[in-house]
Biopython code that builds the backbone (N, CA, C, O; Angstrom):
import numpy as np
from Bio.PDB.StructureBuilder import StructureBuilder

atoms = [
    (1, "UNK", "N", (37.875, -1.223, -16.739)),
    (1, "UNK", "CA", (37.746, -2.615, -17.000)),
    (1, "UNK", "C", (37.353, -3.476, -15.833)),
    (1, "UNK", "O", (36.841, -4.584, -15.993)),
    (2, "UNK", "N", (37.579, -2.993, -14.754)),
    (2, "UNK", "CA", (37.232, -3.784, -13.394)),
    (2, "UNK", "C", (35.730, -3.435, -13.217)),
    (2, "UNK", "O", (35.058, -4.267, -12.609)),
    (3, "UNK", "N", (35.174, -2.417, -13.628)),
    (3, "UNK", "CA", (33.822, -2.046, -13.478)),
    (3, "UNK", "C", (32.902, -2.711, -14.487)),
    (3, "UNK", "O", (31.756, -2.993, -14.138)),
    (4, "UNK", "N", (33.334, -2.985, -15.738)),
    (4, "UNK", "CA", (32.756, -3.710, -16.740)),
    (4, "UNK", "C", (32.733, -5.233, -16.235)),
    (4, "UNK", "O", (31.683, -5.873, -16.263)),
    (5, "UNK", "N", (33.827, -5.735, -15.814)),
    (5, "UNK", "CA", (33.633, -7.047, -15.308)),
    (5, "UNK", "C", (32.741, -7.335, -14.158)),
    (5, "UNK", "O", (32.198, -8.435, -14.063)),
    (6, "UNK", "N", (32.578, -6.461, -13.342)),
    (6, "UNK", "CA", (31.841, -6.491, -12.089)),
    (6, "UNK", "C", (30.285, -6.412, -12.481)),
    (6, "UNK", "O", (29.417, -7.004, -11.839)),
    (7, "UNK", "N", (29.994, -5.501, -13.767)),
    (7, "UNK", "CA", (28.558, -5.629, -14.252)),
    (7, "UNK", "C", (28.393, -6.955, -15.128)),
    (7, "UNK", "O", (27.246, -7.369, -15.300)),
    (8, "UNK", "N", (29.212, -7.482, -15.557)),
    (8, "UNK", "CA", (28.910, -8.885, -16.378)),
    (8, "UNK", "C", (28.678, -9.866, -15.244)),
    (8, "UNK", "O", (27.803, -10.724, -15.366)),
    (9, "UNK", "N", (29.510, -9.771, -14.006)),
    (9, "UNK", "CA", (29.378, -10.931, -13.064)),
    (9, "UNK", "C", (27.759, -10.399, -12.495)),
    (9, "UNK", "O", (26.899, -11.277, -12.428)),
    (10, "UNK", "N", (27.468, -9.299, -12.190)),
    (10, "UNK", "CA", (26.250, -8.972, -11.721)),
    (10, "UNK", "C", (24.920, -9.518, -12.884)),
    (10, "UNK", "O", (23.805, -9.922, -12.553)),
    (11, "UNK", "N", (25.331, -9.406, -13.945)),
    (11, "UNK", "CA", (24.353, -9.798, -14.978)),
    (11, "UNK", "C", (24.080, -11.207, -14.903)),
    (11, "UNK", "O", (22.931, -11.636, -14.791)),
    (12, "UNK", "N", (25.215, -12.027, -14.967)),
    (12, "UNK", "CA", (25.110, -13.489, -14.946)),
    (12, "UNK", "C", (24.435, -13.923, -13.664)),
    (12, "UNK", "O", (23.672, -14.887, -13.715)),
    (13, "UNK", "N", (24.679, -13.204, -12.351)),
    (13, "UNK", "CA", (24.073, -13.805, -11.255)),
    (13, "UNK", "C", (22.584, -13.565, -11.369)),
    (13, "UNK", "O", (21.838, -14.459, -10.969)),
    (14, "UNK", "N", (22.004, -12.311, -11.936)),
    (14, "UNK", "CA", (20.736, -11.934, -12.361)),
    (14, "UNK", "C", (20.169, -12.997, -13.143)),
    (14, "UNK", "O", (19.157, -13.575, -12.746)),
    (15, "UNK", "N", (20.725, -13.297, -14.203)),
    (15, "UNK", "CA", (20.326, -14.201, -14.992)),
    (15, "UNK", "C", (20.015, -15.625, -14.391)),
    (15, "UNK", "O", (18.949, -16.212, -14.575)),
    (16, "UNK", "N", (21.005, -16.081, -13.696)),
    (16, "UNK", "CA", (20.853, -17.284, -13.029)),
    (16, "UNK", "C", (19.543, -17.284, -12.229)),
    (16, "UNK", "O", (18.695, -18.171, -12.320)),
    (17, "UNK", "N", (19.450, -16.123, -11.379)),
    (17, "UNK", "CA", (18.207, -16.123, -10.517)),
    (17, "UNK", "C", (16.847, -16.125, -11.191)),
    (17, "UNK", "O", (15.863, -16.680, -10.703)),
    (18, "UNK", "N", (16.855, -15.443, -12.388)),
    (18, "UNK", "CA", (15.574, -15.519, -13.354)),
    (18, "UNK", "C", (15.295, -16.769, -13.695)),
    (18, "UNK", "O", (14.140, -17.194, -13.689)),
    (19, "UNK", "N", (16.522, -17.623, -14.093)),
    (19, "UNK", "CA", (16.285, -18.995, -14.600)),
    (19, "UNK", "C", (15.798, -19.999, -13.654)),
    (19, "UNK", "O", (15.071, -20.948, -13.948)),
    (20, "UNK", "N", (16.306, -19.685, -12.368)),
    (20, "UNK", "CA", (15.735, -20.423, -11.322)),
    (20, "UNK", "C", (14.237, -20.218, -10.939)),
    (20, "UNK", "O", (13.485, -21.158, -10.680)),
    (21, "UNK", "N", (13.900, -19.007, -10.928)),
    (21, "UNK", "CA", (12.567, -18.662, -10.639)),
    (21, "UNK", "C", (11.439, -19.369, -11.870)),
    (21, "UNK", "O", (10.423, -20.000, -11.579)),
    (22, "UNK", "N", (11.888, -19.094, -13.180)),
    (22, "UNK", "CA", (11.225, -19.571, -14.125)),
    (22, "UNK", "C", (11.262, -21.189, -14.132)),
    (22, "UNK", "O", (10.317, -21.795, -14.639)),
    (23, "UNK", "N", (12.091, -21.720, -13.703)),
    (23, "UNK", "CA", (12.129, -23.202, -13.626)),
    (23, "UNK", "C", (11.268, -23.776, -12.584)),
    (23, "UNK", "O", (10.605, -24.798, -12.755)),
    (24, "UNK", "N", (11.295, -23.098, -11.510)),
    (24, "UNK", "CA", (10.214, -23.262, -10.352)),
    (24, "UNK", "C", (8.838, -22.952, -10.690)),
    (24, "UNK", "O", (7.938, -23.593, -10.147)),
    (25, "UNK", "N", (8.572, -22.022, -11.544)),
    (25, "UNK", "CA", (7.229, -21.688, -12.055)),
    (25, "UNK", "C", (6.625, -22.930, -13.019)),
    (25, "UNK", "O", (5.461, -23.323, -13.098)),
    (26, "UNK", "N", (7.859, -23.423, -13.745)),
    (26, "UNK", "CA", (7.440, -24.393, -14.780)),
    (26, "UNK", "C", (7.062, -25.775, -13.902)),
    (26, "UNK", "O", (6.138, -26.527, -14.211)),
    (27, "UNK", "N", (7.776, -25.930, -12.974)),
    (27, "UNK", "CA", (7.705, -27.157, -12.079)),
    (27, "UNK", "C", (6.437, -27.216, -11.317)),
    (27, "UNK", "O", (5.890, -28.306, -11.151)),
    (28, "UNK", "N", (5.882, -26.021, -10.797)),
    (28, "UNK", "CA", (4.763, -25.767, -10.159)),
    (28, "UNK", "C", (3.474, -25.690, -11.137)),
    (28, "UNK", "O", (2.339, -25.528, -10.689)),
    (29, "UNK", "N", (3.739, -25.813, -12.413)),
    (29, "UNK", "CA", (2.728, -25.706, -13.610)),
    (29, "UNK", "C", (2.088, -24.176, -13.342)),
    (29, "UNK", "O", (0.877, -24.082, -13.545)),
    (30, "UNK", "N", (2.675, -23.183, -12.979)),
    (30, "UNK", "CA", (2.461, -21.985, -12.980)),
    (30, "UNK", "C", (2.412, -21.239, -14.271)),
    (30, "UNK", "O", (1.783, -20.208, -14.508)),
    (31, "UNK", "N", (3.365, -22.098, -15.258)),
    (31, "UNK", "CA", (3.576, -21.432, -16.540)),
    (31, "UNK", "C", (3.965, -22.797, -17.343)),
    (31, "UNK", "O", (4.552, -23.768, -16.865)),
    (32, "UNK", "N", (3.461, -22.625, -18.774)),
    (32, "UNK", "CA", (4.058, -23.526, -19.711)),
    (32, "UNK", "C", (4.401, -23.079, -21.030)),
    (32, "UNK", "O", (3.991, -21.969, -21.366)),
    (33, "UNK", "N", (4.962, -23.636, -21.689)),
    (33, "UNK", "CA", (5.363, -23.238, -23.209)),
    (33, "UNK", "C", (4.068, -23.198, -24.110)),
    (33, "UNK", "O", (3.367, -24.204, -24.213)),
    (34, "UNK", "N", (3.808, -22.204, -24.659)),
    (34, "UNK", "CA", (2.730, -22.129, -25.700)),
    (34, "UNK", "C", (3.080, -22.549, -27.058)),
    (34, "UNK", "O", (4.090, -22.194, -27.665)),
    (35, "UNK", "N", (2.182, -23.319, -27.477)),
    (35, "UNK", "CA", (2.475, -23.884, -28.836)),
    (35, "UNK", "C", (1.873, -22.748, -29.862)),
    (35, "UNK", "O", (1.177, -21.790, -29.526)),
    (36, "UNK", "N", (2.252, -23.040, -31.025)),
    (36, "UNK", "CA", (1.671, -22.127, -32.288)),
    (36, "UNK", "C", (0.198, -22.062, -32.333)),
    (36, "UNK", "O", (-0.328, -20.990, -32.631)),
    (37, "UNK", "N", (-0.559, -23.152, -32.055)),
    (37, "UNK", "CA", (-1.902, -23.190, -32.185)),
    (37, "UNK", "C", (-2.654, -22.392, -30.907)),
    (37, "UNK", "O", (-3.726, -21.802, -31.037)),
    (38, "UNK", "N", (-1.994, -22.472, -29.812)),
    (38, "UNK", "CA", (-2.374, -21.812, -28.482)),
    (38, "UNK", "C", (-2.136, -20.290, -28.651)),
    (38, "UNK", "O", (-2.949, -19.474, -28.216)),
    (39, "UNK", "N", (-1.033, -19.938, -29.276)),
    (39, "UNK", "CA", (-0.502, -18.606, -29.428)),
    (39, "UNK", "C", (-1.575, -17.602, -29.795)),
    (39, "UNK", "O", (-1.489, -16.450, -29.369)),
    (40, "UNK", "N", (-2.626, -17.999, -30.597)),
    (40, "UNK", "CA", (-3.563, -17.092, -31.206)),
    (40, "UNK", "C", (-4.584, -16.546, -30.217)),
    (40, "UNK", "O", (-5.266, -15.553, -30.469)),
    (41, "UNK", "N", (-4.670, -17.329, -28.928)),
    (41, "UNK", "CA", (-5.545, -17.097, -28.125)),
    (41, "UNK", "C", (-5.069, -16.904, -26.546)),
    (41, "UNK", "O", (-5.756, -17.061, -25.536)),
    (42, "UNK", "N", (-3.702, -16.522, -26.650)),
    (42, "UNK", "CA", (-2.963, -16.631, -25.273)),
    (42, "UNK", "C", (-3.037, -15.061, -24.695)),
    (42, "UNK", "O", (-3.135, -14.096, -25.453)),
    (43, "UNK", "N", (-2.983, -14.966, -23.418)),
    (43, "UNK", "CA", (-2.811, -13.598, -22.884)),
    (43, "UNK", "C", (-1.327, -13.590, -22.251)),
    (43, "UNK", "O", (-0.996, -14.528, -21.525)),
    (44, "UNK", "N", (-0.587, -12.718, -22.477)),
    (44, "UNK", "CA", (0.751, -12.697, -21.919)),
    (44, "UNK", "C", (0.717, -11.555, -20.841)),
    (44, "UNK", "O", (0.682, -10.389, -21.236)),
    (45, "UNK", "N", (0.724, -11.810, -19.621)),
    (45, "UNK", "CA", (0.546, -10.822, -18.469)),
    (45, "UNK", "C", (1.907, -10.204, -18.427)),
    (45, "UNK", "O", (2.871, -10.943, -18.226)),
    (46, "UNK", "N", (2.088, -8.845, -18.608)),
    (46, "UNK", "CA", (3.420, -8.089, -18.201)),
    (46, "UNK", "C", (3.855, -8.378, -16.763)),
    (46, "UNK", "O", (3.089, -8.301, -15.803)),
    (47, "UNK", "N", (5.264, -8.749, -16.682)),
    (47, "UNK", "CA", (5.703, -8.839, -15.379)),
    (47, "UNK", "C", (7.273, -8.343, -15.254)),
    (47, "UNK", "O", (7.919, -8.066, -16.265)),
    (48, "UNK", "N", (7.748, -8.267, -14.122)),
    (48, "UNK", "CA", (9.131, -7.765, -13.893)),
    (48, "UNK", "C", (9.477, -8.390, -12.763)),
    (48, "UNK", "O", (8.587, -8.735, -11.987)),
    (49, "UNK", "N", (10.834, -8.645, -12.473)),
    (49, "UNK", "CA", (11.512, -9.040, -11.365)),
    (49, "UNK", "C", (11.795, -7.971, -10.383)),
    (49, "UNK", "O", (12.276, -6.905, -10.769)),
    (50, "UNK", "N", (11.542, -8.176, -9.211)),
    (50, "UNK", "CA", (11.924, -7.253, -8.117)),
    (50, "UNK", "C", (13.083, -8.091, -7.203)),
    (50, "UNK", "O", (12.870, -9.111, -6.548)),
    (51, "UNK", "N", (14.224, -7.452, -7.329)),
    (51, "UNK", "CA", (15.351, -8.206, -6.538)),
    (51, "UNK", "C", (15.668, -7.309, -5.172)),
    (51, "UNK", "O", (16.006, -6.125, -5.175)),
    (52, "UNK", "N", (15.487, -8.126, -4.048)),
    (52, "UNK", "CA", (15.822, -7.496, -2.895)),
    (52, "UNK", "C", (16.880, -8.497, -2.007)),
    (52, "UNK", "O", (16.465, -9.473, -1.381)),
    (53, "UNK", "N", (18.134, -8.147, -2.047)),
    (53, "UNK", "CA", (19.044, -8.924, -1.634)),
    (53, "UNK", "C", (19.107, -9.070, -0.170)),
    (53, "UNK", "O", (19.710, -9.998, 0.369)),
    (54, "UNK", "N", (18.442, -8.093, 0.506)),
    (54, "UNK", "CA", (18.456, -8.189, 1.991)),
    (54, "UNK", "C", (17.414, -9.158, 2.428)),
    (54, "UNK", "O", (17.500, -9.455, 3.619)),
    (55, "UNK", "N", (16.513, -9.689, 1.804)),
    (55, "UNK", "CA", (15.537, -10.847, 2.105)),
    (55, "UNK", "C", (16.314, -12.055, 2.203)),
    (55, "UNK", "O", (17.206, -12.314, 1.396)),
    (56, "UNK", "N", (16.005, -12.796, 3.159)),
    (56, "UNK", "CA", (16.437, -14.221, 3.492)),
    (56, "UNK", "C", (15.808, -15.038, 2.577)),
    (56, "UNK", "O", (16.546, -15.815, 1.971)),
    (57, "UNK", "N", (14.643, -15.059, 2.327)),
    (57, "UNK", "CA", (13.791, -16.230, 1.728)),
    (57, "UNK", "C", (13.707, -15.921, 0.319)),
    (57, "UNK", "O", (14.366, -16.635, -0.438)),
    (58, "UNK", "N", (13.015, -14.985, -0.167)),
    (58, "UNK", "CA", (12.672, -14.558, -1.527)),
    (58, "UNK", "C", (13.462, -13.266, -2.054)),
    (58, "UNK", "O", (12.988, -12.130, -2.069)),
    (59, "UNK", "N", (14.603, -13.590, -2.436)),
    (59, "UNK", "CA", (15.323, -12.393, -2.883)),
    (59, "UNK", "C", (14.830, -11.972, -4.104)),
    (59, "UNK", "O", (14.764, -10.762, -4.317)),
    (60, "UNK", "N", (14.475, -12.760, -4.936)),
    (60, "UNK", "CA", (13.776, -12.154, -6.472)),
    (60, "UNK", "C", (12.271, -12.557, -6.635)),
    (60, "UNK", "O", (11.910, -13.725, -6.773)),
    (61, "UNK", "N", (11.473, -11.533, -6.609)),
    (61, "UNK", "CA", (10.238, -11.801, -6.390)),
    (61, "UNK", "C", (9.531, -11.355, -7.826)),
    (61, "UNK", "O", (9.900, -10.282, -8.305)),
    (62, "UNK", "N", (8.711, -11.994, -8.405)),
    (62, "UNK", "CA", (7.937, -11.702, -9.544)),
    (62, "UNK", "C", (6.806, -10.990, -9.498)),
    (62, "UNK", "O", (5.844, -11.548, -8.970)),
    (63, "UNK", "N", (6.638, -9.689, -9.993)),
    (63, "UNK", "CA", (5.456, -8.948, -9.697)),
    (63, "UNK", "C", (4.677, -8.782, -11.206)),
    (63, "UNK", "O", (5.261, -8.260, -12.156)),
    (64, "UNK", "N", (3.471, -9.225, -11.287)),
    (64, "UNK", "CA", (2.716, -9.197, -12.360)),
    (64, "UNK", "C", (1.762, -8.105, -12.667)),
    (64, "UNK", "O", (1.078, -7.791, -11.693)),
    (65, "UNK", "N", (1.529, -7.441, -13.754)),
    (65, "UNK", "CA", (0.525, -6.140, -13.989)),
    (65, "UNK", "C", (-0.724, -6.792, -14.740)),
    (65, "UNK", "O", (-0.768, -6.879, -15.967)),
    (66, "UNK", "N", (-1.643, -7.202, -13.970)),
    (66, "UNK", "CA", (-2.896, -7.509, -14.689)),
    (66, "UNK", "C", (-3.774, -6.601, -14.973)),
    (66, "UNK", "O", (-4.899, -6.899, -15.373)),
    (67, "UNK", "N", (-3.334, -5.266, -14.787)),
    (67, "UNK", "CA", (-4.235, -4.060, -15.038)),
    (67, "UNK", "C", (-3.533, -3.574, -16.607)),
    (67, "UNK", "O", (-4.086, -2.677, -17.243)),
    (68, "UNK", "N", (-2.685, -4.036, -16.968)),
    (68, "UNK", "CA", (-2.018, -3.585, -18.406)),
    (68, "UNK", "C", (-3.059, -4.121, -19.419)),
    (68, "UNK", "O", (-3.453, -5.286, -19.479)),
    (69, "UNK", "N", (-3.448, -3.076, -20.214)),
    (69, "UNK", "CA", (-4.550, -3.328, -21.335)),
    (69, "UNK", "C", (-3.933, -4.290, -22.522)),
    (69, "UNK", "O", (-2.742, -4.164, -22.808)),
    (70, "UNK", "N", (-4.613, -5.086, -23.092)),
    (70, "UNK", "CA", (-4.054, -5.831, -24.514)),
    (70, "UNK", "C", (-4.215, -5.104, -25.439)),
    (70, "UNK", "O", (-4.649, -3.995, -25.128)),
    (71, "UNK", "N", (-3.982, -5.333, -26.809)),
    (71, "UNK", "CA", (-4.220, -4.515, -27.893)),
    (71, "UNK", "C", (-5.620, -4.202, -28.284)),
    (71, "UNK", "O", (-5.953, -3.370, -29.128)),
    (72, "UNK", "N", (-6.467, -5.023, -27.518)),
    (72, "UNK", "CA", (-7.930, -4.771, -27.766)),
    (72, "UNK", "C", (-8.434, -3.896, -26.521)),
    (72, "UNK", "O", (-9.647, -3.820, -26.324)),
    (73, "UNK", "N", (-7.719, -3.368, -25.847)),
    (73, "UNK", "CA", (-7.793, -2.268, -24.621)),
    (73, "UNK", "C", (-8.601, -2.952, -23.193)),
    (73, "UNK", "O", (-9.095, -2.286, -22.283)),
    (74, "UNK", "N", (-8.571, -4.481, -23.297)),
    (74, "UNK", "CA", (-8.767, -5.038, -22.054)),
    (74, "UNK", "C", (-7.947, -5.416, -21.268)),
    (74, "UNK", "O", (-6.914, -5.826, -21.797)),
    (75, "UNK", "N", (-7.989, -5.456, -19.967)),
    (75, "UNK", "CA", (-6.958, -6.098, -19.122)),
    (75, "UNK", "C", (-7.315, -7.325, -18.268)),
    (75, "UNK", "O", (-8.534, -7.314, -18.093)),
    (76, "UNK", "N", (-6.872, -8.133, -17.807)),
    (76, "UNK", "CA", (-7.293, -9.255, -16.953)),
    (76, "UNK", "C", (-8.027, -8.799, -16.015)),
    (76, "UNK", "O", (-9.071, -9.411, -15.787)),
    (77, "UNK", "N", (-7.718, -7.682, -15.259)),
    (77, "UNK", "CA", (-8.425, -7.092, -13.971)),
    (77, "UNK", "C", (-9.717, -6.580, -14.601)),
    (77, "UNK", "O", (-10.673, -6.471, -13.834)),
    (78, "UNK", "N", (-9.860, -6.308, -15.649)),
    (78, "UNK", "CA", (-11.184, -5.477, -16.090)),
    (78, "UNK", "C", (-12.167, -6.523, -16.394)),
    (78, "UNK", "O", (-13.362, -6.269, -16.241)),
    (79, "UNK", "N", (-11.748, -7.776, -16.846)),
    (79, "UNK", "CA", (-12.701, -8.998, -17.414)),
    (79, "UNK", "C", (-12.801, -9.920, -16.361)),
    (79, "UNK", "O", (-13.581, -10.844, -16.589)),
    (80, "UNK", "N", (-12.084, -9.940, -14.986)),
    (80, "UNK", "CA", (-12.621, -11.015, -14.018)),
    (80, "UNK", "C", (-13.750, -10.522, -13.398)),
    (80, "UNK", "O", (-14.099, -9.341, -13.394)),
    (81, "UNK", "N", (-14.369, -11.544, -12.819)),
    (81, "UNK", "CA", (-15.813, -11.448, -12.032)),
    (81, "UNK", "C", (-15.205, -10.781, -10.656)),
    (81, "UNK", "O", (-14.140, -11.169, -10.178)),
    (82, "UNK", "N", (-16.005, -9.725, -10.068)),
    (82, "UNK", "CA", (-15.644, -9.160, -8.933)),
    (82, "UNK", "C", (-16.433, -10.124, -7.877)),
    (82, "UNK", "O", (-17.586, -10.495, -8.097)),
    (83, "UNK", "N", (-15.724, -10.483, -6.746)),
    (83, "UNK", "CA", (-16.121, -11.200, -5.734)),
    (83, "UNK", "C", (-16.895, -10.488, -4.634)),
    (83, "UNK", "O", (-17.250, -11.023, -3.584)),
    (84, "UNK", "N", (-17.102, -9.324, -4.958)),
    (84, "UNK", "CA", (-17.762, -8.247, -3.909)),
    (84, "UNK", "C", (-16.990, -8.054, -2.756)),
    (84, "UNK", "O", (-15.859, -8.535, -2.694)),
    (85, "UNK", "N", (-17.513, -7.345, -1.752)),
    (85, "UNK", "CA", (-16.691, -6.847, -0.433)),
    (85, "UNK", "C", (-16.740, -8.054, 0.506)),
    (85, "UNK", "O", (-17.697, -8.821, 0.617)),
    (86, "UNK", "N", (-15.495, -8.123, 1.216)),
    (86, "UNK", "CA", (-15.302, -9.139, 2.041)),
    (86, "UNK", "C", (-15.750, -8.370, 3.450)),
    (86, "UNK", "O", (-15.266, -7.269, 3.711)),
    (87, "UNK", "N", (-16.489, -8.872, 4.142)),
    (87, "UNK", "CA", (-16.926, -8.509, 5.451)),
    (87, "UNK", "C", (-16.059, -8.935, 6.663)),
    (87, "UNK", "O", (-15.680, -10.095, 6.823)),
    (88, "UNK", "N", (-15.778, -7.931, 7.492)),
    (88, "UNK", "CA", (-14.899, -8.539, 8.540)),
    (88, "UNK", "C", (-15.552, -8.736, 9.857)),
    (88, "UNK", "O", (-14.921, -9.229, 10.792)),
]
sb = StructureBuilder()
sb.init_structure("model")
sb.init_model(0)
sb.init_chain("A")
sb.init_seg("    ")
for serial, (resi, resn, name, xyz) in enumerate(atoms, 1):
    if name == "N":
        sb.init_residue(resn, " ", resi, " ")
    sb.init_atom(name, np.array(xyz, "f"), 0.0, 1.0, " ", f" {name:<3s}", serial, name[0])
structure = sb.get_structure()
């Protein structure tokens, strides 16, 4: 029983962290709600959270996967223009 309660406590903390990150993204205009009209032409980039409790500043970091193909076989990485090589 104690183990189950600890798991629920951890899930609640993780949920609160994710909500805070999503709110920050919305406040910074990095994301917004998609309307029904916009949903026909939207691209939803797969992402996941990486939680690192030992980090002092960014404990929860969002990692996006722009190489994941859509249903039409294209990824965001594959359709972006290549800026070429950067010379040092």
